[in-house]
C-alpha positions as CSV (number, residue, x, y, z in Angstrom):
1,M,0.0,0.0,0.0
2,P,2.7,2.6,0.8
3,L,4.3,2.0,-2.7
4,T,0.9,2.6,-4.3
5,D,0.4,5.7,-2.2
6,A,3.9,7.0,-3.3
7,A,3.2,6.4,-7.0
8,L,-0.2,8.1,-6.6
9,G,1.2,11.1,-4.8
10,R,4.0,11.5,-7.3
11,S,1.6,11.2,-10.2
12,R,-0.5,14.0,-8.7
13,Q,2.5,16.2,-8.3
14,L,3.3,15.8,-12.0
15,V,-0.3,16.6,-13.3
16,G,-0.1,19.5,-15.6
17,T,3.6,19.0,-16.4
18,D,3.6,15.4,-17.6
19,P,1.3,13.8,-20.2
20,L,0.9,10.5,-18.4
21,A,0.4,11.9,-14.9
22,A,-3.3,12.5,-14.8
23,A,-4.2,9.1,-16.4
24,L,-1.8,7.3,-14.0
25,A,-3.2,9.1,-11.0
26,S,-6.7,8.2,-12.1
27,Y,-5.8,4.6,-12.6
28,L,-4.0,4.4,-9.2
29,E,-7.0,6.1,-7.4
30,E,-9.3,3.4,-8.8
31,H,-7.1,0.5,-7.8
32,V,-5.7,1.7,-4.5
33,D,-8.5,0.0,-2.5
34,E,-7.6,-3.4,-4.0
35,E,-4.3,-3.2,-2.2
36,L,-5.8,-2.5,1.2
37,G,-5.3,-5.3,3.7
38,H,-2.7,-7.4,1.8
39,D,-0.2,-7.0,4.7
40,E,-2.8,-8.2,7.2
41,T,-3.6,-11.2,5.0
42,L,0.1,-12.1,4.8
43,L,0.4,-11.8,8.6
44,D,-2.7,-14.0,9.0
45,D,-1.2,-16.6,6.6
46,L,2.1,-16.6,8.6
47,E,0.2,-17.1,11.8
48,L,-1.5,-20.1,10.3
49,L,2.0,-21.5,9.6
50,G,3.0,-21.0,13.2
51,V,4.9,-17.7,12.8
52,A,3.8,-15.2,15.4
53,R,2.6,-11.8,14.1
54,D,4.7,-10.0,16.8
55,R,7.8,-11.9,15.7
56,V,7.3,-10.8,12.1
57,L,6.7,-7.2,12.9
58,A,9.6,-7.0,15.3
59,Q,12.1,-8.4,12.8
60,M,14.1,-6.0,10.6
61,P,13.5,-6.7,6.9
62,S,16.3,-8.4,5.0
63,P,18.6,-6.3,2.8
64,A,17.0,-8.2,-0.2
65,V,13.5,-7.0,0.7
66,A,14.8,-3.5,1.4
67,A,16.5,-3.4,-2.0
68,L,13.4,-4.8,-3.8
69,V,11.0,-2.3,-2.2
70,G,13.5,0.6,-1.9
71,S,14.3,0.5,-5.6
72,Q,10.6,1.0,-6.4
73,Y,10.6,4.2,-4.3
74,Y,13.7,5.3,-6.2
75,W,12.0,4.8,-9.6
76,I,8.8,6.5,-8.5
77,I,10.5,9.6,-7.0
78,H,13.5,10.0,-9.2
79,Y,12.4,8.8,-12.6
80,H,8.6,8.5,-13.1
81,P,5.8,6.8,-11.2
82,V,4.7,4.8,-14.2
83,A,7.7,2.6,-13.4
84,F,5.6,1.2,-10.5
85,L,3.3,-0.5,-13.0
86,G,6.1,-2.7,-14.2
87,F,6.7,-3.9,-10.6
88,V,3.0,-4.5,-10.2
89,A,2.8,-6.4,-13.4
90,V,5.6,-8.7,-12.3
91,M,4.3,-9.2,-8.8
92,E,0.7,-9.7,-9.8
93,G,1.2,-11.5,-13.1
94,H,4.2,-13.6,-12.1
95,P,4.0,-14.6,-8.4
96,P,7.4,-15.1,-6.7
97,T,9.0,-18.5,-7.3
98,P,10.1,-20.6,-4.3
99,E,13.7,-19.6,-5.1
100,L,12.8,-15.9,-5.0
101,I,11.0,-16.4,-1.7
102,E,14.1,-18.1,-0.2
103,T,16.3,-15.3,-1.5
104,L,14.0,-12.7,0.1
105,I,13.9,-14.6,3.4
């Protein structure tokens, strides 16, 4: 959700100076609600697997996770928020493989 908010906010900033910004902002506004609660769903799933929610939330994210998410912020802020759609396409259209999940862990 924070990445979507960042892309939406940056798109709004560019409206009037960038030809894609208004359409991208409109798209993100329509889809932002779809992303609500995904973090809670993941925490619920981990609890079902025996991993305590408090343990997950207390743990610092791995450098791989920080790099994956942090790079998206970089592209959104320093290049163009449309780059976020590529990340979404990969994550939504091609779920992570077990190997990627192990790398992120």
